[in-house]
C-alpha positions as CSV (number, residue, x, y, z in Angstrom):
1,M,2.6,5.5,-13.9
2,Y,3.5,2.4,-12.1
3,T,1.5,-0.4,-10.5
4,I,3.1,-1.6,-7.3
5,V,2.9,-5.3,-6.4
6,T,4.4,-6.1,-3.0
7,G,5.3,-9.7,-2.2
8,A,6.0,-9.8,-5.9
9,A,8.2,-12.8,-5.9
10,G,5.8,-14.8,-3.8
11,F,3.0,-17.1,-4.7
12,I,0.1,-14.7,-5.2
13,G,2.1,-11.6,-6.1
14,A,3.9,-13.3,-9.0
15,N,0.6,-14.7,-10.4
16,L,-0.9,-11.3,-10.2
17,I,2.0,-9.8,-12.2
18,K,1.7,-12.5,-14.9
19,A,-2.0,-11.7,-15.2
20,L,-1.3,-8.0,-15.5
21,N,1.3,-8.7,-18.1
22,E,-1.3,-10.7,-20.1
23,R,-3.4,-7.6,-20.1
24,G,-0.5,-5.5,-21.5
25,V,0.5,-4.0,-18.1
26,D,4.3,-4.1,-17.5
27,D,5.0,-0.8,-15.9
28,I,5.2,-2.7,-12.6
29,I,7.4,-2.1,-9.6
30,A,8.0,-5.5,-8.0
31,V,8.6,-5.2,-4.2
32,D,9.9,-8.1,-2.1
33,N,12.5,-9.3,0.3
34,L,14.7,-11.9,-1.4
35,S,16.5,-13.1,1.7
36,L,14.9,-16.4,0.7
37,A,16.5,-16.2,-2.8
38,D,14.7,-19.1,-4.4
39,K,11.6,-17.0,-4.8
40,F,13.3,-15.2,-7.7
41,A,12.2,-18.0,-10.0
42,N,8.6,-16.8,-9.8
43,L,9.7,-13.5,-11.5
44,V,11.8,-15.0,-14.3
45,D,8.9,-15.0,-16.8
46,C,7.4,-11.7,-15.5
47,Q,7.7,-8.3,-17.3
48,I,8.5,-5.6,-14.7
49,A,9.8,-2.0,-14.8
50,D,11.9,-2.3,-11.6
51,Y,12.5,-4.4,-8.5
52,L,12.8,-2.8,-5.1
53,D,13.8,-4.5,-1.9
54,K,11.2,-4.0,0.8
55,G,13.6,-1.7,2.7
56,E,14.4,0.4,-0.3
57,F,10.7,0.7,-1.1
58,L,9.8,2.0,2.4
59,E,12.7,4.5,2.1
60,A,11.4,5.7,-1.3
61,L,7.9,6.1,0.2
62,E,9.2,8.1,3.1
63,A,11.3,10.3,0.9
64,G,8.4,11.0,-1.4
65,R,10.1,9.6,-4.5
66,L,7.0,7.7,-5.6
67,D,4.6,10.6,-5.1
68,G,2.5,11.1,-8.2
69,A,4.1,8.1,-10.0
70,V,1.8,5.3,-9.0
71,D,-1.7,4.3,-10.2
72,A,-2.4,1.3,-7.9
73,V,-0.9,-0.8,-5.1
74,L,-1.6,-4.6,-4.8
75,H,-0.2,-5.4,-1.4
76,Q,0.5,-9.2,-1.1
77,G,3.7,-8.9,1.0
78,A,3.5,-10.5,4.5
79,C,4.8,-13.2,6.7
80,S,2.4,-16.0,6.0
81,D,3.8,-18.6,8.4
82,T,0.9,-19.4,10.7
83,M,3.3,-21.1,13.2
84,E,5.6,-18.0,13.5
85,S,6.0,-17.3,17.2
86,D,7.8,-13.9,17.0
87,G,4.9,-11.5,17.5
88,R,7.0,-8.4,17.0
89,Y,8.3,-9.6,13.7
90,M,4.8,-10.6,12.6
91,M,3.2,-7.3,13.6
92,A,6.0,-5.3,11.9
93,N,5.7,-7.3,8.6
94,N,1.9,-7.7,8.5
95,Y,0.4,-4.8,10.4
96,R,2.8,-1.9,10.4
97,Y,3.9,-2.4,6.8
98,S,0.2,-2.5,5.7
99,S,-0.6,0.6,7.7
100,T,2.2,2.5,6.0
101,L,0.9,1.6,2.5
102,L,-2.6,2.4,3.5
103,D,-1.5,5.9,4.5
104,F,0.4,6.3,1.2
105,C,-2.6,5.3,-0.9
106,A,-5.0,7.4,1.1
107,D,-2.7,10.4,0.7
108,Q,-2.2,9.8,-3.1
109,E,-5.9,8.7,-3.6
110,L,-4.8,5.4,-5.1
111,P,-6.6,2.0,-5.3
112,F,-5.2,-0.2,-2.5
113,L,-5.9,-4.0,-2.7
114,Y,-4.4,-6.0,0.1
115,A,-4.2,-9.6,1.3
116,S,-6.2,-10.4,4.4
117,S,-6.8,-14.0,5.6
118,A,-9.5,-16.4,6.7
119,A,-7.2,-16.9,9.8
120,V,-9.1,-13.9,11.3
121,Y,-12.0,-16.2,11.9
122,G,-10.1,-18.7,14.1
123,G,-12.0,-21.7,15.2
124,G,-15.4,-20.4,14.6
125,S,-18.1,-21.9,12.4
126,V,-19.4,-18.8,10.7
127,F,-17.2,-17.2,8.1
128,R,-18.9,-13.8,7.4
129,E,-17.2,-10.5,7.3
130,E,-18.5,-9.3,10.6
131,R,-16.7,-8.5,13.8
132,Q,-18.7,-10.9,16.0
133,F,-17.3,-13.9,14.0
134,E,-13.6,-12.9,14.2
135,A,-11.4,-14.5,16.8
136,P,-7.9,-15.4,15.5
137,L,-6.1,-18.4,17.1
138,N,-2.5,-17.2,16.4
139,V,-0.5,-14.0,16.0
140,Y,-0.5,-14.3,12.2
141,G,-4.4,-14.2,12.3
142,Y,-4.2,-11.4,14.8
143,S,-1.9,-9.3,12.6
144,K,-4.4,-9.6,9.7
145,F,-7.4,-9.0,12.0
146,L,-6.0,-5.9,13.5
147,F,-5.2,-4.3,10.1
148,D,-8.8,-5.1,9.0
149,Q,-10.1,-3.2,12.0
150,I,-8.0,-0.2,11.0
151,V,-9.4,-0.3,7.5
152,R,-13.0,-0.5,8.8
153,R,-12.4,2.5,10.9
154,R,-10.9,4.5,8.1
155,L,-13.1,3.5,5.2
156,P,-15.8,6.2,5.7
157,E,-13.2,8.9,5.4
158,L,-11.2,7.6,2.5
159,G,-11.7,9.0,-1.0
160,S,-10.1,6.1,-2.9
161,Q,-10.6,2.4,-3.2
162,V,-9.5,0.0,-0.4
163,V,-10.2,-3.7,-0.8
164,G,-9.2,-6.4,1.7
165,L,-9.5,-9.9,0.4
166,R,-9.7,-12.7,3.0
167,Y,-7.9,-15.5,1.3
168,F,-8.9,-19.0,2.3
169,N,-6.7,-22.0,1.4
170,V,-5.1,-21.0,-1.9
171,Y,-3.3,-23.6,-4.0
172,G,-1.6,-23.6,-7.5
173,P,1.5,-22.9,-9.5
174,G,4.2,-20.7,-8.0
175,E,4.1,-21.9,-4.3
176,Q,7.1,-24.2,-4.6
177,H,9.3,-21.9,-2.4
178,K,6.9,-21.9,0.6
179,G,8.1,-25.0,2.3
180,R,5.8,-26.2,5.1
181,M,3.4,-23.3,4.3
182,A,2.7,-24.6,0.7
183,S,-0.7,-26.0,0.1
184,V,-1.7,-29.5,1.0
185,A,-2.2,-30.2,-2.8
186,H,1.5,-29.3,-3.3
187,H,2.7,-31.5,-0.4
188,F,0.5,-34.4,-1.5
189,F,1.9,-34.2,-5.0
190,K,5.5,-34.2,-3.8
191,Q,4.8,-37.1,-1.4
192,F,3.1,-39.2,-4.0
193,Q,5.8,-38.6,-6.5
194,S,8.6,-39.6,-4.1
195,E,6.9,-42.2,-1.9
196,G,3.8,-43.4,-3.8
197,R,1.6,-42.4,-0.9
198,V,0.2,-39.3,0.8
199,K,0.0,-38.5,4.5
200,L,-2.9,-36.8,6.2
201,F,-3.6,-35.8,9.8
202,A,-5.7,-38.2,11.9
203,G,-9.0,-36.9,13.1
204,S,-9.3,-33.8,15.2
205,G,-12.0,-31.5,16.5
206,G,-14.7,-34.2,16.1
207,Y,-13.7,-34.9,12.5
208,A,-12.7,-38.4,11.4
209,D,-9.3,-39.1,9.8
210,G,-8.7,-36.7,6.9
211,E,-12.2,-35.3,7.2
212,Q,-11.2,-31.9,8.5
213,R,-12.7,-29.5,5.9
214,R,-11.3,-26.3,4.4
215,D,-12.4,-23.9,1.7
216,F,-9.7,-24.6,-1.0
217,I,-9.4,-22.0,-3.8
218,S,-7.4,-22.1,-6.9
219,I,-4.8,-19.3,-7.5
220,A,-6.5,-18.7,-10.9
221,D,-9.7,-17.7,-9.2
222,V,-7.8,-15.5,-6.7
223,V,-6.2,-13.6,-9.5
224,K,-9.6,-13.1,-11.3
225,V,-11.2,-11.6,-8.2
226,N,-8.2,-9.2,-7.7
227,L,-8.4,-8.0,-11.2
228,F,-12.2,-7.6,-10.9
229,F,-11.8,-5.2,-8.1
230,L,-8.9,-3.4,-9.9
231,E,-11.3,-2.9,-12.8
232,H,-14.0,-1.5,-10.4
233,P,-12.4,1.3,-8.4
234,D,-15.7,2.4,-7.0
235,L,-15.9,-0.8,-4.9
236,S,-14.4,-0.9,-1.4
237,G,-14.6,-3.1,1.6
238,I,-13.4,-6.4,3.1
239,F,-14.5,-9.5,1.2
240,N,-14.0,-13.2,1.7
241,L,-12.2,-14.9,-1.1
242,G,-12.8,-18.6,-1.1
243,S,-14.8,-21.0,-3.2
244,G,-17.7,-21.0,-0.8
245,R,-17.4,-24.8,-0.6
246,A,-15.8,-26.8,2.2
247,Q,-14.0,-29.9,1.0
248,S,-12.1,-32.5,3.0
249,F,-8.4,-33.2,3.0
250,N,-9.3,-36.7,1.9
251,E,-10.9,-35.2,-1.2
252,V,-7.7,-33.2,-2.0
253,A,-5.6,-36.3,-1.5
254,A,-7.9,-38.4,-3.8
255,A,-7.9,-35.7,-6.4
256,T,-4.1,-35.4,-6.3
257,V,-3.5,-39.1,-6.5
258,N,-6.0,-39.7,-9.3
259,A,-4.6,-36.8,-11.4
260,C,-1.1,-38.4,-11.1
261,R,-2.5,-41.8,-12.0
262,A,-4.4,-40.4,-14.9
263,A,-1.2,-38.9,-16.3
264,T,0.3,-42.4,-16.5
265,G,-2.9,-44.1,-17.8
266,E,-3.8,-45.7,-14.5
267,A,-7.4,-46.2,-13.4
268,V,-9.2,-43.8,-11.0
269,L,-9.3,-45.2,-7.4
270,G,-11.8,-44.4,-4.6
271,L,-10.6,-43.3,-1.2
272,P,-11.4,-46.7,0.5
273,E,-9.2,-48.5,-2.0
274,M,-6.4,-45.9,-1.6
275,I,-6.5,-46.5,2.1
276,E,-6.5,-50.3,1.7
277,R,-3.5,-50.1,-0.7
278,G,-1.6,-47.8,1.7
279,I,-1.6,-44.9,-0.8
280,V,-3.4,-42.7,1.8
281,E,-2.0,-42.9,5.3
282,Y,-3.0,-41.1,8.5
283,I,-0.5,-39.7,10.9
284,A,-0.9,-38.4,14.5
285,F,-2.3,-34.9,14.9
286,P,0.6,-32.6,15.9
287,P,0.4,-31.5,19.6
288,A,1.7,-28.0,18.6
289,L,-1.4,-27.4,16.6
290,Q,-3.9,-28.3,19.3
291,D,-6.3,-25.4,19.9
292,K,-4.6,-23.5,17.0
293,Y,-6.1,-25.4,14.1
294,Q,-9.0,-24.6,11.9
295,N,-10.8,-27.9,11.4
296,F,-13.4,-26.3,9.2
297,T,-13.6,-23.2,7.0
298,Q,-16.1,-22.2,4.4
299,A,-16.3,-18.7,2.9
300,D,-19.6,-16.9,3.1
301,L,-19.6,-15.3,-0.4
302,E,-22.7,-13.0,0.0
303,L,-20.7,-9.8,0.1
304,L,-18.5,-10.8,-2.8
305,R,-21.5,-11.8,-5.0
306,R,-23.3,-8.5,-4.0
307,S,-20.3,-6.6,-5.3
308,G,-21.0,-8.0,-8.8
309,Y,-18.5,-10.8,-9.1
310,E,-20.5,-13.6,-10.7
311,E,-17.9,-16.2,-12.0
312,A,-18.0,-19.8,-10.7
313,F,-15.1,-21.1,-8.6
314,A,-13.2,-24.3,-9.4
315,T,-13.9,-27.4,-7.3
316,V,-11.0,-29.3,-5.7
317,E,-11.4,-31.9,-8.3
318,Q,-11.1,-29.4,-11.2
319,G,-8.5,-27.1,-9.7
320,V,-6.2,-29.8,-8.2
321,S,-6.3,-31.8,-11.4
322,D,-5.2,-28.8,-13.4
323,Y,-2.5,-28.0,-10.9
324,V,-1.1,-31.5,-11.0
325,Q,-0.9,-31.4,-14.7
326,R,1.0,-28.1,-14.5
327,M,3.5,-29.6,-12.0
328,L,4.0,-32.7,-14.1
329,S,4.8,-30.6,-17.1
330,G,7.2,-28.5,-15.1
331,G,5.1,-25.4,-15.1
332,Q,5.6,-24.6,-11.4
333,A,6.2,-20.9,-11.7
334,G,3.4,-20.1,-14.1
335,R,-0.2,-19.1,-13.4
């Protein structure tokens, strides 16, 4: 029996495969679209049974070749570019693809864990898994929102596990291929290594320069929560997956810079001193993001905690420091 991981060569997918491997699971079918070939690097140290292109995979599902051969599907495959303007492409990749897999898992009575997103909440101030707080600002958020609604409608009739995890701002090893969609921690690290400074957006939405706040969560914590649900097939629903803690972009910048400085024996600096020395610099807020930007996010973790997940989540200071150490040691693709 195979575990299927879609988006397998991507950031979260590859980290999930590594975690499964650590648990002795290697009968894994890795599914992805390698038209962006650099992603292959994330799979080099993974143990898998087979790789299928997304198109081949969908053909195999339609032909029934995987019927009775699968024990779980971890669906991480999607277009995650929040600035993508092609709505037909986004809906085909994020909504229709997910719907096809939901149908397959429902028919086969398989656990189905899938990636939703905090983007479903849009510019709101309450981040609770309830319809009244959901108002996406872009087609990416809408594609995730719409599939969540389908899941909600079907959950009462389904006989097997379905879990949607609304990822907040995930960072960590394995995201090097994501370009502009990589985490701010990744971008800050690259900027500091090449220029000796980091660039943050100027104030927006009533927030001062660099004080926009997001719920930043380490990939290590994201993996732990996925495995928790995989181990508890009696649990279903849509759950926030963040740290439950809003921290500023300034805090991420300071954590990144100080982790880099610590690695070379330099003293810790406070944010004011970083600004004074020109290590932290603020740039104009992009007009293209006006009215499409979440200035604040913070996961409400009540449902996740009620499900029985009790582990603490890393702070930015803890998680980013660990991430920087991994990048400095060349451990980009690992978990």
